[in-house]
VOBA-1610 file (N, C-alpha, C; in pm, whole numbers, padded with zeros to 5 digits, always signed):
BEGIN
Met+02375+05646+02253Met+02283+05538+02263Met+02357+05420+02316Ala+02480+05388+02207Ala+02557+05265+02252Ala+02644+05313+02385Asn+02653+05424+02426Asn+02747+05461+02546Asn+02647+05432+02668Ala+02519+05459+02633Ala+02439+05441+02754Ala+02418+05301+02787Cys+02417+05233+02672Cys+02393+05093+02675Cys+02520+04996+02764Glu+02625+05072+02715Glu+02730+05002+02804Glu+02760+05056+02933Ala+02693+05159+02982Ala+02710+05221+03085Ala+02618+05145+03173Arg+02483+05108+03126Arg+02397+05015+03231Arg+02465+04880+03227Asn+02554+04820+03152Asn+02565+04697+03178Asn+02721+04671+03120Ala+02800+04647+03194Ala+02955+04636+03178Ala+02990+04522+03072Ala+02904+04412+03074Ala+02925+04313+03001Ala+02906+04352+02849Val+02798+04419+02835Val+02791+04470+02709Val+02868+04546+02612Lys+02909+04504+02502Lys+03006+04590+02414Lys+02942+04590+02280Val+02922+04735+02247Val+02837+04763+02128Val+02949+04831+02046Glu+02925+04733+01916Glu+03004+04781+01793Glu+02926+04841+01684Thr+02983+04957+01626Thr+02925+05027+01543Thr+02951+05015+01395Lys+02920+04980+01308Lys+02955+04939+01182Lys+02870+05048+01084Ile+02938+05098+00980Ile+02892+05171+00897Ile+02883+05105+00748Leu+02778+05113+00709Leu+02716+05032+00564Leu+02744+05127+00463Leu+02773+05087+00346Leu+02770+05185+00226Leu+02663+05199+00164Ser+02577+05090+00186Ser+02445+05080+00083Ser+02330+05035+00188Ala+02226+05136+00198Ala+02109+05110+00288Ala+02029+04998+00219Arg+02038+04980+00086Arg+01959+04872+00029Arg+02004+04731+00038Asp+02160+04697+00038Asp+02195+04580+00055Asp+02203+04537+00183His+02112+04425+00211His+02090+04390+00313His+02167+04281+00363Asn+02263+04230+00251Asn+02362+04096+00269Asn+02439+04147+00370Asp+02507+04268+00396Asp+02591+04293+00504Asp+02555+04288+00644Val+02413+04332+00650Val+02347+04302+00779Val+02291+04148+00798Leu+02272+04084+00717Leu+02251+03921+00751Leu+02372+03856+00768Glu+02486+03886+00715Glu+02621+03848+00754Glu+02645+03848+00922Met+02626+03989+00944Met+02635+04032+01095Met+02559+03950+01182Ile+02425+03921+01146Ile+02327+03865+01229Ile+02380+03753+01241Glu+02414+03654+01100Glu+02449+03519+01127Glu+02569+03504+01231Thr+02655+03607+01246Thr+02761+03584+01356Thr+02723+03563+01481Tyr+02586+03592+01514Tyr+02545+03571+01633Tyr+02496+03412+01683Gln+02499+03333+01582Gln+02427+03183+01517Gln+02302+03158+01640Leu+02211+03266+01578Leu+02087+03228+01665Leu+02030+03115+01591Ala+01934+03044+01662Ala+01894+02929+01637Ala+01788+02970+01526Lys+01762+02922+01409Lys+01665+02909+01290Lys+01543+02868+01320Pro+01439+02949+01320Pro+01294+02851+01349Pro+01274+02749+01239Ser+01205+02623+01293Ser+01207+02516+01221Ser+01100+02556+01137Pro+01095+02505+01032Pro+00975+02536+00913Pro+00865+02463+00928Leu+00743+02521+00912Leu+00617+02446+00941Leu+00615+02325+00827Thr+00570+02223+00830Thr+00570+02107+00737Thr+00421+02073+00723Val+00359+02021+00615Val+00241+01967+00607Val+00186+01883+00697Glu+00279+01790+00753Glu+00229+01732+00837Glu+00185+01777+00982Met+00242+01899+01022Met+00230+01956+01144Met+00091+02043+01139Val+00086+02090+00988Val-00073+02156+00983Val-00172+02056+01013Arg-00164+01910+00925Arg-00246+01813+00945Arg-00278+01770+01097Arg-00182+01764+01174Arg-00186+01723+01315Arg-00270+01832+01382Ala-00260+01938+01326Ala-00356+02087+01388Ala-00518+02068+01339Val-00477+02050+01223Val-00642+02094+01152Val-00723+01940+01162Gly-00644+01855+01160Gly-00744+01718+01201Gly-00802+01660+01049Asn-00893+01582+01037Asn-00946+01535+00924Asn-01065+01642+00873Thr-01033+01781+00870Thr-01126+01848+00849Thr-01078+01983+00766Lys-01143+02092+00745Lys-01093+02191+00668Lys-01066+02339+00739Val-01018+02417+00708Val-01026+02563+00774Val-01093+02656+00670Leu-01167+02744+00713Leu-01210+02823+00613Leu-01152+02963+00673Cys-01082+03027+00517Cys-01027+03146+00562Cys-01130+03282+00502Met-01136+03365+00566Met-01239+03469+00498Met-01169+03583+00550Asn-01190+03689+00435Asn-01153+03849+00436Asn-01211+03901+00337Met-01212+04065+00348Met-01271+04139+00240Met-01215+04148+00119Glu-01241+04137+00016Glu-01209+04164-00102Glu-01158+04293-00125Gly-00995+04283-00181Gly-00917+04429-00198Gly-00842+04430-00069Arg-00857+04367+00004Arg-00751+04362+00119Arg-00671+04249+00145Thr-00538+04209+00193Thr-00464+04112+00169Thr-00554+03973+00222Ser-00502+03899+00151Ser-00568+03763+00126Ser-00521+03683+00261Val-00623+03598+00343Val-00571+03511+00454Val-00468+03428+00362Phe-00485+03364+00269Phe-00411+03247+00227Phe-00240+03324+00190Gly-00262+03438+00123Gly-00135+03502+00093Gly-00036+03543+00243Ala-00119+03558+00349Ala-00089+03582+00476Ala-00007+03459+00545Leu-00100+03346+00500Leu-00041+03213+00535Leu+00070+03162+00500Leu+00066+03196+00380Leu+00215+03165+00310Leu+00321+03241+00365Arg+00327+03393+00371Arg+00406+03430+00451Arg+00452+03421+00585Ala+00348+03367+00650Ala+00358+03297+00765Ala+00431+03151+00800Gly+00477+03080+00653Gly+00530+02967+00672Gly+00450+02860+00646Ile+00296+02866+00633Ile+00225+02740+00589Ile+00240+02709+00436Pro+00284+02553+00414Pro+00307+02527+00293Pro+00214+02541+00218Gln+00252+02564+00088Gln+00110+02588-00025Gln+00069+02440-00038Glu+00124+02335-00013Glu+00042+02220-00033Glu-00068+02194+00095Ala-00021+02238+00188Ala-00126+02240+00325Ala-00267+02316+00264Leu-00227+02464+00267Leu-00320+02519+00178Leu-00415+02474+00083Asn-00337+02409+00000Asn-00424+02343-00110Asn-00528+02214-00066Glu-00459+02146+00037Glu-00520+02040+00084Glu-00626+02059+00187Met-00614+02146+00285Met-00681+02170+00433Met-00756+02304+00442Phe-00733+02434+00321Phe-00805+02541+00363Phe-00889+02567+00248Val-00980+02623+00284Val-01035+02693+00168Val-01066+02839+00210Glu-01051+02921+00070Glu-01064+03065+00088Glu-01180+03129+00031Arg-01225+03229+00105Arg-01355+03296+00057Arg-01318+03435+00099Thr-01353+03510-00028Thr-01329+03685-00026Thr-01475+03728-00046Val-01517+03834+00050Val-01637+03893+00032Val-01628+04050-00032Gly-01705+04046-00127Gly-01696+04179-00190Gly-01762+04297-00093Pro-01722+04414-00113Pro-01758+04524-00042Pro-01916+04570-00004Ala-01985+04532-00124Ala-02114+04503-00120Ala-02194+04391-00080Lys-02116+04275-00064Lys-02165+04155-00056Lys-02189+04090+00106Asn-02192+04213+00194Asn-02193+04174+00365Asn-02328+04114+00381Ser-02443+04122+00314Ser-02559+04119+00364Ser-02594+03970+00417Asn-02536+03885+00280Asn-02547+03715+00323Asn-02430+03672+00384Leu-02336+03745+00461Leu-02236+03688+00504Leu-02281+03582+00619Leu-02357+03609+00696Leu-02355+03532+00810Leu-02408+03405+00789Ser-02536+03405+00696Ser-02605+03282+00645Ser-02461+03186+00583Ser-02392+03260+00514Ser-02295+03167+00428Ser-02198+03125+00527Leu-02162+03180+00610Leu-02044+03123+00689Leu-02120+03028+00758Thr-02237+03009+00798Thr-02333+02907+00856Thr-02318+02784+00767Ser-02338+02817+00656Ser-02339+02686+00553Ser-02198+02642+00526Glu-02090+02730+00537Glu-01976+02695+00523Glu-01905+02579+00637Ala-01981+02615+00740Ala-01938+02562+00866Ala-01938+02394+00887Gln-02057+02363+00775Gln-02082+02229+00751Gln-01957+02155+00690Gln-01884+02228+00631Gln-01751+02158+00565Gln-01632+02180+00610Cys-01625+02306+00700Cys-01491+02358+00756Cys-01514+02351+00919Ser-01456+02308+00986Ser-01450+02328+01128Ser-01373+02414+01190His-01279+02479+01114His-01207+02590+01180His-01221+02720+01111Leu-01195+02836+01160Leu-01225+02917+01097Leu-01119+03058+01105Leu-01072+03108+01017Leu-00978+03234+01003Leu-01048+03324+00932Tyr-01084+03441+01038Tyr-01162+03554+00979Tyr-01095+03686+01008Ala-01041+03722+00906Ala-00983+03877+00899Ala-01128+03986+00879Trp-01178+04053+00992Trp-01295+04113+00986Trp-01272+04238+00916Asp-01168+04327+00917Asp-01190+04461+00863Asp-01267+04468+00739Gly-01376+04557+00753Gly-01449+04563+00664Gly-01580+04463+00654Leu-01586+04365+00739Leu-01707+04273+00736Leu-01752+04266+00863Arg-01868+04217+00864Arg-01949+04207+00959Arg-01918+04149+01075Thr-01934+04219+01216Thr-01894+04125+01317Thr-01985+03965+01341Leu-01879+03875+01395Leu-01951+03749+01399Leu-02063+03754+01512Ala-02166+03684+01508Ala-02270+03659+01607Ala-02207+03549+01681Pro-02229+03541+01821Pro-02201+03407+01883Pro-02257+03295+01842Asn-02394+03294+01782Asn-02453+03171+01712Asn-02364+03095+01601Val-02299+03239+01518Val-02249+03163+01395Val-02125+03113+01428Lys-02034+03168+01535Lys-01937+03125+01581Lys-01915+02967+01624Arg-02032+02925+01686Arg-02056+02800+01760Arg-02099+02706+01631Lys-02121+02755+01512Lys-02145+02651+01413Lys-01999+02569+01383Phe-01892+02655+01398Phe-01750+02615+01363Phe-01699+02531+01507Lys-01681+02378+01473Lys-01649+02275+01580Lys-01530+02306+01662Gly-01412+02365+01558Gly-01273+02356+01606Gly-01234+02495+01648Lys-01104+02505+01614Lys-01047+02673+01632Lys-01104+02781+01562Gln-01127+02883+01621Gln-01177+03029+01557Gln-01055+03103+01573Phe-00998+03186+01489Phe-00926+03307+01488Phe-00967+03426+01402Glu-00995+03544+01502Glu-01049+03698+01463Glu-00933+03774+01475Ala-00952+03854+01362Ala-00839+03979+01415Ala-00884+04074+01288Pro-00834+04204+01303Pro-00846+04302+01185Pro-00795+04266+01056Thr-00688+04209+01064Thr-00579+04210+00930Thr-00567+04034+00926Ala-00547+04028+00773Ala-00509+03900+00746Ala-00393+03827+00817Ala-00308+03915+00835Ala-00166+03879+00895Ala-00161+03847+01029Gln-00235+03899+01100Gln-00259+03885+01225Gln-00347+03741+01258Val-00444+03732+01185Val-00509+03599+01166Val-00441+03478+01135Ala-00336+03519+01036Ala-00230+03391+01012Ala-00134+03402+01107Glu-00087+03481+01193Glu+00002+03486+01303Glu-00057+03367+01385Ala-00187+03383+01423Ala-00226+03318+01511Ala-00241+03178+01478Ala-00260+03141+01357Ala-00312+03026+01325Ala-00147+02935+01340Arg-00059+03014+01270Arg+00094+02966+01274Arg+00110+02945+01426Arg+00080+03019+01517Arg+00121+02971+01648Arg+00031+02854+01677Trp-00084+02836+01656Trp-00159+02716+01688Trp-00109+02593+01609Ile-00067+02581+01504Ile-00021+02496+01442Ile+00120+02431+01522Val+00195+02530+01530Val+00320+02512+01616Val+00291+02427+01761Arg+00209+02500+01803Arg+00166+02427+01958Arg+00085+02317+01965Ser+00059+02290+01842Ser-00055+02167+01838Ser+00014+02046+01843Gly-00020+01971+01966Gly+00072+01844+01942Gly-00025+01735+01917Thr-00156+01750+01917Thr-00268+01644+01883Thr-00365+01723+01806Lys-00473+01630+01757Lys-00570+01706+01677Lys-00661+01773+01725Ile-00718+01871+01660Ile-00820+01937+01727Ile-00934+01903+01657Val-01029+01814+01681Val-01153+01800+01632Val-01254+01717+01721
//
C-alpha cells in the first residue's frame, strides 16, 4: 500500500514504524504531534450562550441508550454550559404514549431541541413547530451532539 501511494505521488514519502505495544497510544500520539496539526479550539460557555441565547435546549433520548448529555460532553460542550442551558429528559421504553404532549409542554420552557429518536416516536411537524429555535434529530445521541457542536461553532449570533 505504501509503495502504491508513493507511485501515485512522487512528493509523498511513506515511512513505516513498528510499535511494540498495540495498547500504548503514546507512540502514535508523538508521531502525530510531529505533523504540528492545528488543535481545535475548545468550546467555551460563552460560545454556547451565543448560540443558545437567553433560553434552554431540550435534550431527549430513549432510556437505556447513550444520553444526549453524555454525548454533548464528549463533543466538547462544557459541563457548566450543560448545567446552565440544557434540560435532559429520558423516555422509558413503555412511556412513549405521552411523548408528543410532553414535548409540546417542554417547548414552553425550551426553544431548541436535540432529539435522539432511536426507539422513540417520530416527531410530527406540529410538535416541531412548537420549538422556536434550532432542532436537531438523529438516530443516536452522538449524531445529535455533533450537529449541536457544529451549530455552536458556526453560530456568530443569537438564535432566538
